C-alpha positions, 0 to 999 in steps of 0.5 A: 765406554758405555753411555751410562758410564760415569766418572765414578765408575772406576771399572769401565772408565779409561785410565786417561779419563780418570787422570783428566778428572783428577787434574780438573778436580785439582785445577778447581781446588786451586781456583777455589783457593785462589779466590779465597786468598783473593778475597782475604787479601782484599780484606787485609788490604782494606784493613791495612788502609784503615790502619794507615788512616788511623796511624796518620790521624794519630800522627797528626794529633801527636803533631797537633799536641806538640805544637800546642805544647810549644805555642803555650804561654804563661797567662797574663795573670801571672806576675812572674811572667810579666815585665814591670810594665805588665806587672804594673798594669795587672796590679791596677786592674786587680785593684780595680777588680777589688774595688768592683767586688766591694762596690757590689758585695761589700756594702750590703745593708744586710751585712752591718759589719760589711762581712764581705768587703775586701779590706785595703790591705789585701794587696800585702798578702801573697795568698790572697793576691793569688786567689784574687788573680785567679778570681779575676781571670775566671770572671774575665772568662765568664763575663766576656764573650765573642757573642755578647748578646747571646744568653749564657749560664757562665755568669751564674756558674762563676758565682756559684763555683768560683766566687763564693768558694774563693771569698770563703777561703780568703775570709775564713782560712787560717791564712785569710784576711784576718790572720795573715802577717803583714810582709812590711810588719813581721810578726804582727797581725792585721786588724781593722785599724791597719786599714787606715791609709792602706790605699795610700800605702798601696799607691806608694808600693807601686811608685816604689816598685814601678815608678808609677801608681793606680791612676785616679779616676775622674770623679762624677763632679769633674765629669761635666768640667772635662767634657766642657774642656773637651768640647772647647778643644773640639774633642768628642766626649 
């Protein structure tokens, strides 16, 4: 074979050289395929690892949701979820909440008829009670915090989003405070006259249901006397 003979010169290239070239070409092609397959396999392994990570995260999320569902308990603002002691405590808290609202919104000089004063018969109306319980729950969330010194928009949001819509419902809806029949007076409707002694009726209701009533708060006049008594007993007021 001359020095100028190349691999492509079939007439002058010995048969053994051609066979060798074919083998080398085949080996080179196999190596290229193997390299390509290795790169593809590496990519598949990476994607498989990513998929495993996603599957694990989803499994952890499902387990967390299942645990949360098992851990969920009825909120304490539901009478049906409480024992008698809890029900009494909730009634007392709700009555205090109504008094609190009336002290703020029920005595405005701009409302000569005390438009927003919740009347004493509120506790006789199941829907009103249900509304006020939900309102108290939202109030407790908005007005309490683990960081009480920090400013917040939750209080103004409570007034705008929850308080005023609730008040409009309990005063103006067909089941509201002016029209709901009294449970202890079938077929009758409430009027301002029915407010007489209703707080006493409320106390009687609690005594009948739970053997106790709303505890009376010490009046402002009794406070100095009580503090003097506590001092005599060596107690810090």
